[in-house]
C-alpha positions as CSV (number, residue, x, y, z in Angstrom):
1,X,77.4,119.7,100.4
2,X,75.0,119.5,103.4
3,X,77.8,117.7,105.4
4,X,80.1,120.4,104.6
5,X,77.7,123.2,105.6
6,X,77.0,121.4,108.9
7,X,80.8,121.3,109.5
8,X,81.1,125.0,108.7
9,X,78.2,125.9,110.9
10,X,79.8,124.1,113.8
11,X,83.1,125.7,113.2
12,X,81.5,129.2,113.0
13,X,79.8,128.6,116.3
14,X,83.3,128.1,117.8
15,X,84.8,131.2,116.0
16,X,84.9,134.8,117.2
17,X,81.7,137.1,116.7
18,X,81.8,140.6,115.2
19,X,81.0,141.9,118.8
20,X,83.8,139.9,120.3
21,X,86.3,141.2,117.5
22,X,85.3,144.7,118.6
23,X,85.8,144.2,122.2
24,X,89.2,142.6,121.5
25,X,90.3,145.6,119.4
26,X,88.9,148.1,122.0
27,X,90.8,146.2,124.8
28,X,94.1,146.2,122.9
29,X,93.7,149.9,122.1
30,X,93.0,150.8,125.7
31,X,96.1,148.7,127.0
32,X,98.3,150.3,124.3
33,X,97.2,153.8,125.6
34,X,97.8,152.9,129.2
35,X,101.2,151.4,128.6
36,X,103.1,154.7,128.6
37,X,101.8,155.3,132.2
38,X,103.7,152.2,133.2
39,X,107.0,153.0,131.4
40,X,106.9,156.6,132.2
41,X,109.9,157.5,134.3
42,X,111.7,154.3,133.5
43,X,115.2,154.5,131.9
44,X,114.8,152.6,128.6
45,X,118.1,152.2,127.0
46,X,120.0,149.4,125.4
47,X,118.8,145.8,125.9
48,X,116.2,147.1,128.5
49,X,114.4,149.1,125.9
50,X,113.9,146.0,123.8
51,X,112.9,143.8,126.7
52,X,110.2,146.2,127.8
53,X,108.9,146.8,124.3
54,X,108.7,143.1,123.9
55,X,106.8,142.6,127.1
56,X,104.4,145.5,126.4
57,X,103.6,144.0,123.0
58,X,102.9,140.5,124.4
59,X,100.6,141.9,127.2
60,X,98.8,144.6,125.1
61,X,98.4,142.8,121.7
62,X,99.1,139.1,122.3
63,X,97.1,138.4,125.4
64,X,93.7,139.9,124.8
65,X,92.8,137.8,121.8
66,X,94.3,134.7,123.3
67,X,92.5,134.9,126.5
68,X,89.3,135.6,124.6
69,X,89.8,132.5,122.4
70,X,90.7,130.3,125.4
71,X,88.1,131.5,127.9
72,X,85.2,131.2,125.5
73,X,86.7,127.8,124.1
74,X,86.8,129.0,120.5
75,X,88.5,126.9,117.8
76,X,92.1,128.2,118.0
77,X,93.2,126.9,114.7
78,X,90.2,128.3,112.9
79,X,90.0,131.6,114.9
80,X,93.9,132.3,114.3
81,X,93.7,131.1,110.6
82,X,96.4,128.4,111.3
83,X,96.1,126.9,107.9
84,X,98.9,125.4,105.7
85,X,100.8,127.3,103.3
86,X,103.2,126.5,100.5
87,X,106.7,127.5,99.5
88,X,105.4,129.4,96.4
89,X,102.8,131.2,98.4
90,X,105.8,132.3,100.9
91,X,108.1,133.3,98.1
92,X,105.4,135.3,96.2
93,X,104.5,137.0,99.5
94,X,108.2,138.0,100.2
95,X,108.3,139.4,96.6
96,X,105.1,141.5,97.3
97,X,106.5,142.7,100.6
98,X,109.8,143.8,99.0
99,X,108.3,145.6,96.0
100,X,105.3,146.7,98.0
101,X,107.7,148.6,100.2
102,X,108.8,150.7,97.3
103,X,105.0,151.6,96.8
104,X,104.6,152.5,100.5
105,X,107.7,154.7,100.3
106,X,106.1,156.7,97.4
107,X,102.8,157.0,99.2
108,X,104.4,158.2,102.4
109,X,106.4,160.8,100.5
110,X,103.3,162.2,98.9
111,X,101.4,162.3,102.2
112,X,104.1,163.9,104.2
113,X,104.5,166.5,101.5
114,X,100.8,167.1,101.6
115,X,100.8,167.4,105.5
116,X,103.7,169.7,105.4
117,X,101.6,172.3,103.7
118,X,99.8,172.7,107.1
119,X,102.6,172.1,109.7
120,X,105.4,169.9,110.6
121,X,104.2,166.2,110.6
122,X,105.3,164.1,113.7
123,X,107.0,161.3,112.0
124,X,107.5,157.8,113.6
125,X,111.1,157.2,114.4
126,X,112.9,154.1,115.4
127,X,115.3,153.7,118.3
128,X,119.0,154.0,117.5
129,X,120.2,151.0,115.8
130,X,123.9,151.4,115.6
131,X,125.4,148.0,116.4
132,X,125.0,144.5,115.1
133,X,123.5,143.4,118.4
134,X,121.0,146.3,118.2
135,X,120.1,145.3,114.7
136,X,119.5,141.6,115.7
137,X,117.4,142.9,118.8
138,X,115.4,145.3,116.4
139,X,114.6,142.4,114.0
140,X,113.4,140.2,116.8
141,X,111.3,142.9,118.8
142,X,110.4,145.5,116.1
143,X,110.1,143.2,113.0
144,X,109.1,139.7,114.2
145,X,107.1,140.2,117.4
146,X,104.6,142.8,116.2
147,X,104.3,140.8,112.9
148,X,103.2,137.6,114.8
149,X,101.1,139.3,117.5
150,X,99.4,141.8,115.3
151,X,98.5,139.3,112.6
152,X,97.2,136.8,115.0
153,X,94.9,139.6,116.4
154,X,94.0,141.3,113.1
155,X,93.9,138.8,110.5
156,X,93.1,136.1,112.9
157,X,90.5,136.9,115.7
158,X,89.3,140.1,114.3
159,X,89.0,139.3,110.7
160,X,87.5,136.0,111.5
161,X,84.7,137.7,113.5
162,X,83.9,140.2,110.8
163,X,83.7,137.5,108.2
164,X,80.4,136.9,109.3
165,X,79.3,140.3,107.9
166,X,80.9,139.3,104.4
167,X,84.3,138.8,103.2
168,X,84.8,142.0,101.5
169,X,83.6,143.8,104.5
170,X,85.9,142.0,106.7
171,X,88.9,142.6,104.5
172,X,88.2,146.4,104.2
173,X,87.3,146.9,107.9
174,X,90.1,144.8,109.3
175,X,92.6,146.6,107.0
176,X,91.3,150.1,108.2
177,X,91.3,149.1,111.9
178,X,94.8,147.8,111.5
179,X,96.1,151.1,110.3
180,X,94.1,153.1,112.9
181,X,95.6,151.0,115.7
182,X,99.0,152.7,114.9
183,X,97.5,156.1,115.8
184,X,99.7,158.1,113.4
185,X,98.4,160.6,110.9
186,X,101.6,160.3,109.0
187,X,101.4,156.6,108.4
188,X,97.7,156.1,107.8
189,X,97.4,155.9,104.0
190,X,100.3,153.7,103.5
191,X,99.3,151.4,106.4
192,X,95.6,151.2,105.2
193,X,97.1,150.0,101.8
194,X,99.1,147.4,103.7
195,X,96.3,146.4,106.1
196,X,94.0,145.6,103.4
197,X,96.4,143.7,101.4
198,X,97.4,141.6,104.5
199,X,93.7,140.9,105.1
200,X,93.2,139.8,101.6
201,X,96.2,137.5,101.2
202,X,95.5,135.9,104.6
203,X,91.9,135.2,103.5
204,X,93.1,134.2,99.8
205,X,95.7,131.7,101.3
206,X,93.6,130.5,104.1
207,X,96.6,130.9,106.3
208,X,98.0,133.5,108.7
209,X,101.6,132.6,107.7
210,X,101.5,134.7,104.5
211,X,100.4,137.8,106.3
212,X,102.9,137.2,109.1
213,X,105.7,136.8,106.4
214,X,104.5,139.9,104.6
215,X,104.5,141.9,107.8
216,X,107.9,140.7,108.9
217,X,109.6,141.4,105.7
218,X,108.1,144.9,105.6
219,X,109.1,145.7,109.1
220,X,112.6,144.1,108.5
221,X,113.2,146.5,105.5
222,X,112.4,149.5,107.6
223,X,114.8,148.3,110.4
224,X,117.5,147.5,108.0
225,X,117.2,151.0,106.4
226,X,117.5,152.5,109.8
227,X,120.6,150.6,110.6
228,X,122.3,151.3,107.4
229,X,121.4,155.1,107.7
230,X,123.0,155.2,111.2
231,X,126.0,153.3,109.8
232,X,126.5,155.4,106.8
233,X,125.9,158.7,108.9
234,X,129.3,158.1,110.4
235,X,131.0,158.9,107.2
236,X,128.7,162.1,106.6
237,X,130.2,165.5,107.9
238,X,128.1,166.8,110.7
239,X,127.3,170.0,108.9
240,X,126.0,168.0,105.9
241,X,123.6,166.0,108.1
242,X,121.9,169.2,109.5
243,X,121.5,170.8,106.1
244,X,117.6,171.0,106.3
245,X,115.7,171.1,109.5
246,X,112.4,170.1,107.9
247,X,110.6,169.6,104.6
248,X,109.7,173.3,104.5
249,X,113.4,174.2,104.2
250,X,114.1,172.0,101.2
251,X,114.1,174.0,97.8
252,X,111.1,173.3,95.4
253,X,113.5,172.0,92.8
254,X,114.9,169.4,95.1
255,X,111.4,168.3,96.3
256,X,110.4,167.9,92.6
257,X,113.5,165.8,91.9
258,X,112.8,163.7,95.0
259,X,109.1,163.1,93.8
260,X,110.2,162.4,90.2
261,X,112.9,159.9,91.3
262,X,110.6,158.1,93.7
263,X,107.8,157.9,91.2
264,X,110.2,156.3,88.8
265,X,111.5,153.7,91.1
266,X,107.9,153.1,92.7
267,X,106.5,152.6,88.9
268,X,109.0,149.6,88.5
269,X,108.2,148.3,92.0
270,X,104.5,148.5,91.3
271,X,105.0,146.5,88.0
272,X,106.8,143.7,90.0
273,X,104.4,143.8,92.8
274,X,101.5,143.2,90.4
275,X,103.4,140.3,88.9
276,X,103.9,138.7,92.4
277,X,100.3,139.4,93.2
278,X,99.1,137.7,90.0
279,X,101.3,134.8,90.8
280,X,99.9,134.6,94.3
281,X,96.3,134.5,93.0
282,X,97.3,131.8,90.7
283,X,98.8,129.5,93.3
284,X,96.1,130.0,95.6
285,X,93.3,129.3,93.1
286,X,93.0,125.6,94.3
287,X,92.0,126.8,97.6
288,X,89.0,128.6,96.3
289,X,87.6,126.2,93.7
290,X,84.4,124.2,93.9
291,X,81.6,124.1,96.3
292,X,83.6,124.7,99.5
293,X,84.5,128.3,98.3
294,X,80.8,129.0,97.4
295,X,79.5,127.7,100.7
296,X,82.2,129.5,102.8
297,X,81.8,132.8,101.0
298,X,78.1,132.5,101.3
299,X,78.1,131.8,105.0
300,X,80.0,134.9,105.7
301,X,77.3,137.1,104.1
302,X,74.1,135.7,106.0
303,X,74.5,137.8,109.0
304,X,72.3,141.0,109.2
305,X,73.4,144.3,110.2
306,X,72.9,145.1,113.9
307,X,74.1,148.3,115.5
308,X,74.9,146.8,118.9
309,X,77.2,144.4,117.3
310,X,79.5,147.2,116.2
311,X,79.4,149.4,119.4
312,X,82.9,148.3,120.6
313,X,84.7,149.0,117.4
314,X,82.8,152.4,117.0
315,X,83.8,153.4,120.4
316,X,87.4,152.4,119.5
317,X,87.4,154.4,116.3
318,X,85.9,157.4,117.9
319,X,88.7,157.4,120.5
320,X,91.4,157.0,117.8
321,X,89.9,159.8,115.6
322,X,89.9,162.0,118.6
323,X,93.6,161.3,119.3
324,X,94.3,161.9,115.6
325,X,92.6,165.3,115.6
326,X,94.7,166.2,118.7
327,X,97.9,165.3,116.6
328,X,96.7,167.3,113.6
329,X,96.1,170.3,116.0
330,X,99.5,169.9,117.4
331,X,101.0,169.6,113.9
332,X,99.3,172.8,112.7
333,X,99.9,174.8,115.9
334,X,102.8,173.0,118.1
335,X,102.4,175.7,120.8
336,X,98.8,175.2,121.5
337,X,99.4,172.5,124.2
338,X,102.3,174.4,125.8
């Protein structure tokens, strides 16, 4: 046990710190907020749109954690959680992602209906995906690229740093920070659910590949729905497409039917999700048995709470909350900024 503890202590010395995790997160946030200044005025259409989006993601999300790990000579394999995974883990993760999407749809529906009581929520829309080429580009740039880069950053560097504060704290904090990074009041509840789940399964499997798989499948489902929606809209009369301009125009009876049908489907999705989740816990049990698990979990909880450690992430959260408040104000009173 002493030898294992010495090995773990040496590895932690080459892993991110909580302060570094916060700095990486704050850096990524600032770069993401500044990126529209670069693309402003550019004609982003067709392949150019996907190329620019890809480069922005690499520079804003991929580079800051990588530069930190390389410059400070951190253990890349440990910091990025590049552990081995198994086929059963991947297959169960795919199952969780597919059925979990049904849960996310229901959460989003209830949340959007709630927000609609106060104004018109600004929903996140994907670019037009109308051809097979656009679909493949969207899968590569909108599904795969953020799945890889965001997971390396969040479930890798950031979560590794906060694991020194305790496993539970790192899972919850990383999940919430992941959701906040999307800066959208409409998607926050669903992405918090997804973020915490991704943080847990990454920790549970001791591998980033399961969270990347989940993230990629989730994004791919959204892209596929957008593609199918655009394809099917060609066969729908134009007057039928513009039947309702907003949720406020939908009759109460139709909203109730929408909630009931969505709840019915989500219930079965939840049962299937739970089955996959239990299976995932079972197949990863061997990674958390014996003294290694006790020692690693214990090591993460030894660090005391220090305010200065969390200054970067607090600054980031304050900035994000400020932006969300402006979004809420604009939702309630769209004319206030005009």
